[in-house]
N, C-alpha and C positions, 0 to 999 in steps of 0.2 A: 639538329646540331649542324652547324655550318662546317664547311671544309677547313676554314682557318682554326676553328675550335678543335676539330678532330686532329689537325696537324700538330697543334700545341700539346694536346694530350698525348699523342703518339711520341712526341719528343720527350715529354716528361717520363713516359713509360720505358724509354730506351735503356735507362740505367737500372731498372728494377730487375730483381732476380725472381724467378717463379716461386710462389709460396705454396702452391698446391699442385698435385699431379693427378691426372686421370689415368688409371691403370686398367687392367683387365676386368676389374670388378665393376666396370661401367660407372654410371653416375647415380649414386644412391642419395637417400634423404640426408645422411650425415654430411656428405660432401656439399650438397646444396645449402644446408644450414650453415656450414662453415664458410662457404663462399659469400653467403648473404651477410653474415656477421663481419667478414673482412671488408666487404664493400661499404658497409655502414661506417666502419671505423676509418678506412683508408681512401675510399672512393675509387681508387685505381689499383688494379692487381694484375699480375702476370701469372699465367699458368702454363703447364706443359702437359703433353700427352705422351705417355710411354709407348714404346713400340708394341708392347703386348696388348694394348687397348684395341678393341674392335671398332672404336670410333676414330674418325679423323679429327684433326685439330679444329677444323671448321664446324663439323657436326657437334663436337663437345662445346665449343664456344657458343654456338647458336642455342643449344639446349640449356646451358647454364644461364645465358642471357635471358631467355624466355622465363625460366623458373625464378630468377631473382629480380627481374625488371631492369636489368642492366643493358648497356649497349656494347656491342663488339666493336672495338676500336681497330684492331688489326689481328691478322692471322698470318704468321710467317713460319713455315716449316711445321714443327710440332709444338710451337708456342703460340699463345694468343693473349690478348689484353682485353680486360673488361673494365667498364667505367659506369658508375652510377653516382650521381650527385647526392650528397647527404642532405636530406630535406631540412635538417635542423640548422644548417649553415646558410 
């Protein structure tokens, strides 16, 4: 992904609200499955990490990206953005 593409996606993600939260329960199979389905449907999602989580936002983003085949677009504070192009489009 080029820098221009990443910047455009980051701009599109700015107005999104987080749709999932990573809490103290860590990242389980249910969360991975839900994130995978959301990425298939939306391509671009924003998530947040609660203060009770043992993971940082960067750690959570990297782990979810690895598990779902997505790319980490940005990590700011306790929020992060994941992107995965829908192969059907």
